[in-house]
C-alpha positions in Angstrom: 3.6 -52.3 8.9 0.3 -53.1 7.6 -2.9 -51.9 9.5 -6.6 -53.0 9.0 -7.5 -49.6 7.4 -4.8 -47.5 6.4 -4.0 -44.8 4.3 -1.7 -42.0 4.2 -1.5 -38.6 2.0 0.8 -37.1 1.5 1.6 -14.8 -7.0 10.7 19.3 -24.2 10.1 19.3 -20.5 8.7 22.9 -21.2 11.6 24.7 -19.1 10.6 28.1 -20.1 13.2 28.1 -22.4 12.5 31.7 -23.7 16.4 32.7 -24.0 15.1 36.2 -23.8 18.5 37.8 -23.3 18.4 40.7 -25.2 21.3 43.2 -24.5 20.2 46.7 -24.1 21.5 49.2 -26.7 22.8 52.5 -24.8 20.7 55.4 -25.1 19.0 58.5 -23.3 16.4 57.5 -20.7 16.2 53.9 -21.7 13.3 52.9 -23.8 11.2 50.3 -21.9 11.9 46.8 -22.9 9.0 45.1 -24.8 7.3 42.6 -22.6 7.2 39.1 -23.3 4.3 37.5 -25.0 3.3 33.9 -25.0 5.9 33.4 -27.5 8.6 35.7 -26.0 10.2 35.9 -23.0 8.9 38.5 -20.4 11.3 41.6 -20.6 13.5 43.1 -17.7 12.7 46.2 -15.9 13.0 49.3 -18.0 16.3 50.9 -17.0 16.8 54.6 -15.4 18.5 57.4 -17.5 22.0 57.8 -17.0 25.3 59.8 -18.0 27.1 56.5 -19.4 26.1 54.0 -21.4 24.4 51.4 -19.2 24.7 47.8 -19.2 21.8 46.3 -20.3 19.9 43.9 -18.1 19.5 40.3 -18.8 16.2 38.9 -19.8 14.3 36.7 -17.7 13.6 33.0 -18.9 10.3 33.5 -21.0 7.3 31.9 -19.4 6.0 30.7 -22.6 6.5 27.6 -24.8 10.0 28.3 -26.3 9.9 32.0 -25.9 12.0 33.9 -28.2 14.0 37.3 -27.9 13.6 39.3 -24.7 12.9 43.0 -24.6 15.4 45.9 -25.7 17.4 47.6 -22.8 17.9 51.2 -22.4 19.9 53.6 -24.8 23.4 54.6 -25.0 23.5 57.8 -23.0 21.2 56.8 -20.4 22.5 55.9 -17.3 23.2 52.3 -16.3 20.1 50.2 -16.8 19.1 48.4 -13.7 19.4 44.6 -13.9 16.2 43.3 -15.5 13.5 41.5 -13.5 13.6 38.0 -14.0 11.1 36.7 -16.2 8.5 34.3 -14.8 9.7 30.8 -14.4 9.5 28.2 -17.0 6.6 26.5 -17.0 6.7 22.9 -15.5 8.1 20.4 -17.6 5.7 17.5 -18.4 7.6 14.8 -16.5 7.5 11.1 -17.9 4.8 9.2 -16.5 5.8 6.7 -14.0 5.7 3.1 -15.2 2.8 1.3 -13.7 3.6 -1.6 -11.8 2.9 -5.1 -13.0 0.6 -7.4 -11.1 0.9 -11.0 -9.9 -1.9 -12.9 -10.8 -4.2 -14.2 -7.8 -3.7 -17.3 -6.0 -5.4 -20.3 -6.8 -4.3 -20.5 -10.4 -6.0 -21.8 -13.4 -4.9 -25.2 -14.7 -2.5 -25.8 -17.4 -3.7 -22.4 -19.0 -1.7 -19.1 -19.4 -1.0 -17.6 -15.9 -1.3 -14.0 -15.0 2.3 -12.5 -15.2 4.5 -13.7 -12.4 1.3 -15.1 -11.0 0.0 -18.5 -9.7 -2.0 -19.1 -13.1 -5.0 -17.7 -10.8 -8.2 -17.5 -11.8 -8.8 -14.4 -9.4 -7.7 -10.9 -10.6 -3.8 -10.0 -9.7 -2.7 -7.7 -7.1 -2.5 -4.0 -7.4 0.8 -2.8 -9.1 3.1 -0.3 -7.4 2.8 3.4 -8.1 5.1 4.8 -10.8 8.2 6.6 -10.2 8.1 10.5 -10.4 8.4 12.2 -13.7 11.6 13.9 -15.1 11.9 17.4 -13.8 12.1 20.5 -16.0 15.6 21.3 -17.2 17.7 24.2 -16.5 16.5 27.7 -18.0 17.8 29.0 -21.3 20.7 31.1 -21.8 20.5 34.4 -19.8 17.4 33.4 -18.1 16.8 32.6 -14.5 16.7 28.9 -13.4 13.6 27.4 -14.5 11.3 25.7 -12.0 11.5 22.1 -11.8 9.2 20.2 -13.8 6.0 18.1 -12.3 6.5 14.8 -11.3 5.1 12.1 -13.5 2.0 10.7 -12.9 2.1 7.6 -10.5 1.8 4.1 -12.2 -1.6 2.8 -12.1 -2.4 0.9 -8.8 -4.6 -1.3 -10.8 -3.0 -4.7 -10.6 -2.3 -6.7 -13.9 -5.1 -9.1 -15.1 -5.1 -12.3 -13.4 -4.8 -15.7 -15.0 -7.4 -16.9 -17.4 -10.3 -18.5 -15.3 -11.0 -20.5 -18.5 -7.5 -22.1 -18.3 -7.1 -25.8 -17.6 -7.3 -26.4 -13.9 -3.7 -27.2 -12.2 -1.7 -24.1 -13.1 1.0 -23.7 -15.8 4.6 -24.8 -15.6 5.4 -21.4 -13.8 6.2 -22.0 -10.3 3.6 -20.3 -7.7 5.5 -18.4 -4.9 4.0 -18.7 -1.5 3.8 -15.9 1.1 6.6 -17.6 2.9 9.3 -17.0 0.1 12.2 -14.4 0.8 11.0 -14.7 4.5 12.7 -16.4 7.3 10.4 -19.3 8.7 8.5 -18.5 11.7 8.8 -22.2 12.7 12.0 -22.9 14.6 14.4 -25.3 12.9 14.6 -27.2 16.1 11.1 -28.4 15.6 11.7 -30.1 11.8 13.8 -32.7 10.5 14.0 -34.6 13.8 10.5 -35.9 14.4 9.2 -33.6 16.6 5.6 -33.3 17.0 4.3 -29.8 16.1 1.3 -28.7 18.0 -1.4 -26.9 15.5 -4.7 -25.6 16.3 -7.5 -26.2 13.9 -10.7 -24.7 15.0 -11.2 -25.8 18.6 -8.8 -28.7 18.3 -5.5 -29.3 19.1 -4.0 -31.2 16.2 -0.4 -32.0 15.4 2.1 -32.6 12.6 5.8 -33.6 11.8 7.7 -31.5 9.2 10.7 -32.3 7.1 12.3 -29.6 5.2 15.5 -29.9 2.5 18.6 -29.3 4.4 19.7 -26.9 2.1 16.7 -25.0 2.1 16.8 -21.7 0.3 13.7 -19.1 1.2 14.0 -17.7 -2.3 13.3 -21.1 -4.1 9.9 -22.5 -4.3 9.7 -26.2 -3.2 7.1 -29.0 -3.7 4.9 -29.7 -0.7 4.1 -33.4 -0.2 1.2 -34.2 2.4 1.5 -37.7 3.6 -1.4 -39.5 5.4 -0.8 -42.6 7.6 -3.1 -45.6 7.7 -5.6 -46.9 10.4 -3.9 -47.4 13.5 -0.9 -45.4 12.4 0.4 -41.6 13.2 2.6 -38.8 12.0 5.6 -40.6 13.9 5.3 -43.9 11.9 5.2 -41.8 8.6 8.4 -40.1 9.8 10.1 -43.3 10.8 9.0 -44.6 7.2 10.4 -41.6 5.4 7.1 -40.5 4.3 6.6 -44.0 2.4 10.3 -43.5 1.3 9.4 -40.6 -0.8 11.9 -38.4 1.3 15.1 -40.0 0.0 13.7 -40.1 -3.4 13.2 -36.3 -3.3 16.6 -35.7 -2.8 16.1 -32.3 -1.0 13.6 -31.0 -3.6 10.4 -31.1 -1.5 9.0 -30.3 1.8 6.9 -33.1 3.6 4.4 -32.9 6.3 2.6 -35.6 8.0 -0.6 -34.5 9.6 -2.0 -36.6 12.5 -5.1 -38.2 12.3 -8.5 -38.3 14.4 -10.7 -40.8 16.1 -14.2 -40.5 17.7 -14.6 -36.9 16.9 -11.3 -35.7 18.3 -7.7 -35.8 17.6 -5.5 -38.6 18.2 -3.0 -38.2 20.9 -1.0 -41.3 20.8 3.0 -41.0 21.3 4.5 -44.0 19.8 4.9 -45.2 16.5 1.2 -46.0 16.0 -2.3 -45.1 17.5 -5.1 -47.7 17.8 -8.2 -46.4 16.1 -6.4 -43.5 14.6 -7.5 -42.5 10.9 -9.3 -40.1 9.0 -13.1 -40.6 9.3 -13.2 -36.7 8.3 -16.5 -36.2 10.0 -18.2 -32.8 9.1 -15.0 -32.4 7.2 -12.8 -31.9 10.3 -9.7 -33.4 9.0 -9.9 -31.7 5.7 -10.4 -28.6 7.5 -7.3 -29.3 9.5 -5.3 -29.9 6.4 -6.4 -26.8 4.7 -5.2 -24.5 7.6 -1.9 -26.6 7.8 -1.3 -26.3 4.2 -1.7 -22.5 4.5 0.5 -22.0 7.6 3.3 -23.9 5.7 2.9 -21.7 2.7 3.1 -19.0 5.1 6.3 -20.0 6.4 8.1 -21.7 3.7 8.6 -21.1 0.1 6.0 -23.5 -1.4 5.5 -23.7 -5.3 1.6 -23.5 -5.0 1.3 -25.1 -8.4 2.8 -28.3 -7.2 1.1 -29.6 -4.0 0.8 -33.2 -3.6 -1.0 -35.8 -1.5 -0.2 -39.5 -0.7 -1.4 -42.2 1.6 -2.1 -45.7 2.3 -5.5 -47.5 3.0 -7.3 -45.0 5.3 -4.5 -42.6 4.3 -5.2 -43.4 0.7 -8.9 -42.5 1.3 -7.8 -39.3 2.7 -5.6 -38.6 -0.2 -8.4 -39.4 -2.7 -10.6 -37.0 -0.7 -8.2 -34.1 -0.6 -7.7 -34.6 -4.4 -11.5 -34.7 -5.0 -12.4 -31.9 -2.8 -9.4 -29.3 -3.4 -8.3 -29.5 -7.0 -6.0 -27.0 -7.8 -7.8 -24.6 -10.1 -11.0 -26.3 -9.9 -12.2 -24.4 -6.9 -11.2 -21.0 -5.2 -9.6 -22.8 -2.4 -8.0 -25.7 -4.1 -4.4 -26.7 -4.0 -3.9 -30.3 -4.9 -1.9 -30.8 -8.2 -1.4 -34.7 -8.0 -2.0 -37.4 -5.8 -0.9 -41.1 -5.1 -3.3 -43.7 -3.7 -2.1 -46.9 -2.4 -4.7 -49.8 -1.5 -7.4 -47.2 -1.2 -11.3 -46.7 -1.2 -13.7 -44.1 0.0 -13.7 -44.2 3.6 -13.5 -40.1 4.7 -16.6 -39.1 2.9 -17.7 -39.9 -0.5 -16.8 -37.5 -3.5 -16.9 -37.8 -7.3 -14.4 -35.7 -9.0 -15.2 -33.3 -11.3 -12.1 -31.3 -11.9 -8.8 -32.8 -13.2 -5.8 -33.9 -10.7 -3.1 -36.2 -11.7 -3.7 -39.8 -10.2 -1.3 -42.6 -9.5 -2.6 -45.7 -7.8 -1.0 -49.3 -6.6 -3.3 -51.9 -5.4 -2.7 -55.5 -4.8 -4.9 -58.2 -6.7 -4.9 -60.2 -3.5 -6.0 -57.4 -1.2 -7.6 -58.7 2.0 -8.6 -55.6 3.3 -10.0 -53.3 0.5 -11.0 -54.9 -2.5 -9.2 -54.4 -5.6 -11.7 -53.5 -7.7 -12.4 -50.6 -5.3 -9.0 -49.2 -6.3 -9.8 -49.5 -9.8 -13.0 -47.7 -9.6 -11.4 -44.6 -7.7 -8.8 -44.4 -10.7 -11.9 -44.7 -13.0 -13.4 -41.8 -11.4 -10.4 -39.5 -12.0 -9.8 -40.8 -15.3 -13.3 -39.5 -16.3 -12.6 -36.1 -14.7 -9.2 -36.1 -16.7 -10.7 -36.5 -19.8 -9.0 -40.0 -20.4 -10.5 -42.7 -22.7 -11.2 -45.4 -20.0 -9.8 -48.8 -20.4 -9.8 -51.4 -17.3 -6.0 -51.4 -16.3 -4.1 -54.8 -17.0 -4.4 -57.0 -13.7 -1.3 -58.6 -13.1 -1.1 -62.5 -13.8 2.6 -63.3 -14.1 5.4 -61.6 -12.5 5.4 -58.8 -9.7 3.5 -56.1 -11.0 2.3 -54.1 -14.2 1.4 -50.5 -14.8 -1.1 -49.1 -17.1 -1.4 -45.4 -18.5 -4.7 -44.5 -19.5 -4.8 -43.0 -22.9 -6.4 -39.8 -24.1 -6.1 -37.9 -21.0 -5.9 -34.2 -21.0 -2.3 -32.8 -21.2 -0.7 -32.6 -17.6 -3.4 -34.8 -16.1 -2.2 -38.4 -16.6 -3.6 -41.4 -14.8 -1.3 -44.6 -14.0 -2.6 -47.6 -12.1 -0.2 -50.4 -11.1 -1.6 -53.5 -10.3 0.5 -55.9 -8.1 0.8 -59.8 -7.0 0.2 -59.2 -3.1 -2.1 -58.0 -0.4 -2.7 -54.7 1.5 0.4 -53.1 1.8 1.9 -49.6 0.6 5.3 -51.6 -0.2 4.6 -53.8 -3.0 5.7 -56.3 -3.9 7.3 -57.9 -0.6 5.8 -55.4 1.9 9.3 -54.1 2.7 9.8 -50.3 2.3 13.5 -50.6 1.7 13.2 -52.5 -1.5 9.6 -52.0 -2.9 9.8 -50.3 -6.5 6.8 -48.2 -5.4 8.4 -45.1 -4.0 10.6 -44.9 -7.1 7.4 -45.1 -9.3 5.4 -42.5 -7.2 8.2 -40.2 -7.5 8.8 -40.3 -11.1 5.2 -39.6 -11.6 5.0 -36.6 -9.1 8.3 -34.9 -10.2 7.0 -34.7 -13.9 4.9 -31.9 -12.8 
């Protein structure tokens, strides 16, 4: 199981209430009703004179703001007054303004600082809110008046989104889960293609790459899951990672994470071996071709499944450890606009996938054997020191095991949420210390404890 160079990584309606309902007093040749003013309702039409007392017309609803009494009707001896013409309809009620939509903060959240409402701790501005609902209509007209016109709809809610999470917050997002675009949707990848070792083809640029996928057996598309990218070692491949249960983290996760095992490259092209291993396959990352592949793959998984965008991790051994380090260094969550890595676990690593000195914090775990005959123990210590500096730790050289199986050192003074832990073990080049057996090694349990704290 040990390869020469291996590493695997793992968002008051103004109703016109003028109640001008003056009853007309009977009389000869009814006197015209007084017209409503801005403060009185508009009077009914003057009644014609008649022999008998006429019934007064009902005044229409006043057009003004709380109209008073309507005009006086015809006299007692006149003929029945005609029904008064309805006054002008009430002015539109000032409907209540619609509530402005809330906005999700943009993707790419700022680190441990406060995120925008419902957002991803994003440094970018939030998306526009939904329009507000219509305003409350005008009420029914006042007594004796015609029905008032419906009030105007309220103003729509502002389309401007809420402010995004602060760009100055610490990298890595808040404790609030980030919801990927795949949340609430049925996966676009057939269930027959995952949880069984199937190799899934994936186009990255002009290259046809591939990966293997595992999803919780009780997957719920409304629940955001951790995503773990697992990188294989030199001469390994995605099939090997599936067979090894992603360095034995799959059972440790207990259905709380989604795993992907991307397949590596060699000689500038994708690896194509179909067995549990592929000679020469690794992560040289020439011109960042491997990192570009993983960027696109992470985006695809986010689009198809419900991923917690604040909890994406990588792990790997040897060459895979190198690629894990490179991914964390180049793609720290919140540290760059396209960053996504919250934490990383590097087993017996070195810098083989392109040099990088981290400048943004990422939670960092490492294990390395003191007798490593492939990648020098001090190389592993140096990688941990690089991230300790980025994480603001007070660096002290980790304790090297001298007796017993292993000893783990937690660096002190690191920023909250960005620990650095280095485990020294008495052994050679392996992802499964102390005895090289995946089923009985302590490393997977340690790694899961480290990653699951976020």
